[in-house]
C-alpha positions in Angstrom: 125.6 36.0 10.3 122.7 37.7 10.7 121.0 34.6 11.7 123.5 33.6 13.8 123.2 37.2 15.5 119.3 36.6 15.7 119.9 33.4 17.3 122.1 34.9 20.0 119.2 37.6 20.9 116.9 34.6 21.6 119.6 33.2 23.6 118.6 35.2 26.7 115.0 34.9 25.9 114.2 31.4 26.1 117.0 30.0 27.6 118.7 32.2 30.4 116.9 29.8 33.2 120.3 27.5 32.4 122.2 30.2 33.7 120.5 30.5 37.3 123.7 28.1 38.8 125.2 31.5 39.8 122.9 32.1 42.7 124.5 28.5 43.9 127.9 29.5 43.7 130.4 29.1 46.4 130.3 32.8 48.6 134.4 32.4 47.9 134.3 32.4 44.2 135.9 35.7 42.9 133.7 37.5 40.5 135.8 36.4 37.6 135.2 32.7 38.0 131.7 33.4 38.3 131.5 35.6 35.4 133.4 33.1 33.2 130.9 30.4 34.2 128.2 32.2 33.5 129.5 33.4 30.3 130.0 30.0 29.1 126.5 28.6 30.1 125.3 31.3 27.9 127.2 30.2 25.5 125.8 26.7 25.4 122.3 28.5 25.1 123.6 30.4 22.5 124.8 27.1 20.6 121.3 25.7 21.2 119.8 28.7 19.4 121.7 28.3 16.9 121.2 25.0 16.2 117.4 25.3 16.3 117.4 28.7 14.3 116.1 27.1 10.9 114.2 24.5 12.3 111.2 26.5 10.8 112.2 25.6 7.3 112.4 22.0 7.7 109.3 19.6 6.8 108.0 17.4 9.5 110.5 14.1 10.8 113.2 13.5 11.7 115.6 16.9 12.2 118.0 16.7 9.6 121.9 17.8 10.3 124.4 19.6 7.7 127.1 21.5 7.4 125.2 24.1 5.4 122.9 24.7 7.9 124.3 28.3 10.6 125.6 25.9 13.3 128.3 24.8 10.4 130.2 27.8 10.9 131.4 26.4 14.3 132.0 23.3 13.1 136.0 23.7 13.8 136.2 26.3 16.3 135.1 29.9 16.5 136.3 32.9 18.9 133.2 35.0 18.7 133.5 38.6 17.5 133.7 41.9 19.6 131.0 42.6 17.9 128.8 40.2 20.6 130.7 40.8 23.6 128.1 43.9 25.0 125.5 41.0 24.4 127.8 39.1 27.6 127.9 42.4 29.4 131.4 42.4 28.2 134.0 45.1 26.4 137.2 44.4 24.5 138.6 46.2 27.3 138.0 43.0 29.8 140.9 41.3 28.0 138.8 38.0 27.6 138.3 35.7 24.4 135.0 33.5 24.2 135.2 30.5 21.6 132.2 28.2 20.2 132.9 24.5 18.5 129.5 23.0 17.4 130.0 19.3 16.0 127.8 17.0 14.9 128.3 14.2 17.3 128.1 11.3 14.5 130.9 12.9 13.1 133.6 11.2 15.1 134.4 7.8 16.5 132.1 6.3 18.5 134.1 5.0 21.8 131.1 3.7 23.1 131.3 1.0 20.2 134.4 -0.4 21.4 132.4 -3.1 23.7 129.6 -5.8 21.7 129.1 -6.3 18.2 130.8 -5.5 15.5 134.3 -4.5 17.8 136.7 -5.4 15.2 135.6 -2.7 12.6 135.7 -0.2 15.3 138.8 -1.2 16.7 140.7 -1.5 13.3 139.3 1.8 12.6 140.6 3.4 15.7 144.0 2.6 15.6 144.2 3.0 12.1 143.1 6.9 13.7 145.8 6.9 16.1 148.9 6.0 13.5 147.2 8.8 11.2 147.5 11.3 14.4 150.9 10.1 14.7 150.8 7.6 18.0 153.0 5.1 16.3 155.8 7.1 15.9 155.7 9.7 18.7 157.7 7.4 21.4 155.3 9.2 24.1 155.7 7.7 27.4 152.7 7.4 30.0 154.6 8.1 33.2 151.7 8.3 35.2 150.0 4.9 33.8 148.7 2.4 35.9 149.7 -0.6 33.8 153.5 1.1 34.4 155.5 3.8 32.8 156.1 3.0 28.7 155.3 4.0 25.5 152.1 2.1 24.8 151.6 1.3 21.1 148.2 2.3 18.6 147.5 -1.3 19.2 147.5 -1.5 23.1 146.3 1.9 23.3 143.0 0.2 21.5 143.0 -2.8 24.3 143.3 -1.0 26.9 140.3 1.1 26.2 138.5 -2.0 25.3 139.8 -3.0 29.0 138.3 0.5 30.2 134.8 -0.4 28.3 133.9 -4.0 28.9 132.8 -5.2 32.2 134.6 -7.9 32.9 138.8 -7.9 34.8 140.8 -9.6 32.0 142.7 -8.4 29.4 141.9 -7.7 25.9 144.5 -10.3 24.0 145.3 -10.7 20.4 145.5 -8.0 17.6 144.6 -4.9 20.5 146.3 -6.4 23.7 145.3 -5.1 27.3 146.9 -4.8 30.6 144.2 -5.1 33.2 144.5 -8.5 33.6 148.0 -7.7 35.4 146.8 -5.3 37.8 145.9 -5.5 41.5 142.1 -5.4 42.9 142.5 -1.7 43.8 144.1 -0.6 40.1 141.2 -2.1 38.4 139.0 -0.5 35.6 135.8 0.6 36.8 134.4 -1.3 34.2 130.9 0.2 33.8 130.8 0.6 29.5 130.9 4.4 29.9 133.0 6.9 29.5 131.2 10.5 30.9 133.3 13.2 29.5 136.8 13.8 27.2 138.9 14.2 30.2 138.1 10.5 31.4 140.4 9.2 28.6 143.5 10.6 30.4 142.9 7.7 33.1 143.3 4.6 30.7 147.2 3.6 29.7 148.8 5.3 26.7 146.2 8.2 26.8 149.4 11.4 27.4 148.2 14.8 27.4 149.8 15.2 24.2 148.0 12.6 22.5 144.8 13.2 24.5 145.0 16.7 23.2 145.1 15.8 19.5 143.0 13.2 19.7 139.7 14.7 21.3 138.5 16.6 18.2 137.8 13.3 17.0 135.9 11.2 19.4 132.2 10.9 20.0 131.9 10.3 23.8 128.7 11.0 23.8 127.9 7.1 24.5 123.6 7.9 24.7 123.5 10.2 21.8 124.6 8.2 18.7 123.0 5.1 19.7 123.4 3.9 16.1 127.4 4.3 16.8 127.7 5.0 13.3 129.8 7.5 11.6 128.0 10.4 9.1 130.4 11.1 5.9 128.8 14.0 6.1 129.8 15.0 9.4 133.1 13.1 9.4 136.6 15.2 9.8 139.0 14.1 6.9 140.9 11.8 9.5 138.3 10.0 10.5 136.7 9.2 6.7 140.6 8.2 6.3 140.8 6.0 9.1 137.8 3.9 8.1 140.0 2.8 5.5 143.6 3.9 4.8 144.6 1.7 2.0 142.1 2.9 0.1 141.2 6.2 1.0 143.9 8.5 0.3 144.2 12.1 2.5 143.6 14.1 -0.9 139.9 11.8 -0.9 139.2 12.8 2.6 139.7 15.9 2.4 138.0 16.9 -1.1 134.8 15.0 0.7 135.3 16.8 3.9 135.7 20.6 1.6 132.5 20.0 -0.3 130.6 19.6 2.7 132.4 22.2 4.8 131.9 25.0 2.2 128.5 25.6 4.0 127.2 26.0 0.3 126.5 22.4 -0.9 123.3 19.8 0.3 125.0 16.6 1.6 125.5 13.2 0.5 122.6 10.9 0.5 124.3 7.6 -1.2 127.5 6.0 -2.6 126.7 7.7 -6.3 126.1 11.0 -4.9 129.2 11.2 -3.3 131.0 10.1 -6.1 129.0 12.5 -8.7 129.7 15.5 -5.9 133.6 15.2 -5.1 134.8 12.6 -8.2 136.1 10.3 -5.8 136.4 6.6 -7.3 134.3 4.2 -6.8 136.8 2.0 -4.9 137.0 5.0 -2.3 132.9 5.5 -1.9 132.5 2.1 -1.8 135.0 1.5 1.4 133.2 4.5 2.9 129.7 3.5 2.1 127.7 0.3 4.5 128.8 -2.8 3.8 128.8 -6.5 5.5 132.5 -5.3 5.6 132.0 -1.9 6.9 128.9 -1.8 9.2 129.9 1.7 11.1 129.2 4.5 8.2 125.8 6.1 7.0 124.7 9.0 5.0 121.6 9.6 7.1 121.8 11.5 10.3 120.4 9.7 13.1 119.3 11.7 15.9 120.2 15.4 15.5 122.6 15.6 18.1 125.3 18.0 18.8 128.6 18.2 21.0 129.3 21.8 22.2 132.4 23.1 23.8 132.4 26.5 24.7 135.4 28.8 25.8 136.2 31.6 27.9 139.9 32.9 28.6 141.0 35.7 30.6 144.2 37.5 29.8 146.9 35.5 31.9 144.5 33.3 33.0 143.9 29.6 31.8 140.9 28.8 29.5 137.8 27.7 31.0 135.7 25.3 29.2 132.2 24.1 29.5 131.0 20.6 27.1 127.2 19.6 26.6 125.2 18.0 24.4 122.4 19.6 22.5 119.8 17.8 20.8 117.7 19.4 18.3 113.8 19.4 17.8 112.5 19.2 14.5 109.7 21.5 15.5 111.6 24.8 16.0 108.4 26.0 18.9 110.0 23.5 21.2 113.4 24.6 21.3 116.6 22.2 21.7 117.0 20.4 24.9 120.7 20.7 26.6 121.8 17.9 28.9 125.5 16.6 30.1 126.7 20.0 30.9 130.7 18.9 32.1 132.8 22.0 33.4 136.6 21.3 33.2 
């Protein structure tokens, strides 16, 4: 926690320029709204400092990602304790809660990989994830869908997402049927191959608010950050690990793999044998999760050291405000971390 405290102090030394937006706020904004957004920006800066706080200990070369680093304590989201409030100009009497979530981008399902090569395994894995989250049984009707009010199955949700991302105006067919081909011209998807922020998923038929709320912690929307499109065994949550092959990887297997890393005390897995030795999972489980022609979507390496950060502030009696951004860690701690793609919602 001392490293985290030092990182917070450094936030206000090297990166407050990111919060200069206050000067551009409209005159009609309330003081509380302005302060909320200032806090959110400062939390993102704090996250950048935490992500880069141990850079000096690393050898030259690509920055490494492992939850035993300081950012790992925020992996599942964590409220900041009241002791930190004065650094944001707050007190417990303000009736405010602030929280932060920092996740490695290559731990979630890479939504952008549902187009192009290797789409079959990605589509199968996403459908499995939908099943694990209960979308095959929830009877959740989408009343606002541009494809009509109905209960969309996991297969149809995958098809509609493929339709939303691909650059043609035809419906996805086969195992994952979409509905774009049935739409009138003014209702067609924009077909630019990108999803800019998590809330954009709500535009896709079948992605209701309840389903989105369950899904968003397990997907990687940052299409540019995780360019390899592979899911890191070291960063993935149990639900994502199971989705890779639910016929082989049990709930207990996935949880044990996650818990070993999530303890914050252990080094990351480096290969299949290392995974088996550290967790005791069987050869079949380790094989199912390791990269192969059958499974090209997983990796034990980190790729680019990029993180998805969500900051939250909530005043008593008011809805929470969120700020999401992408942070890229620099292996040279003197350069700090790059903050991009901030989205306020």
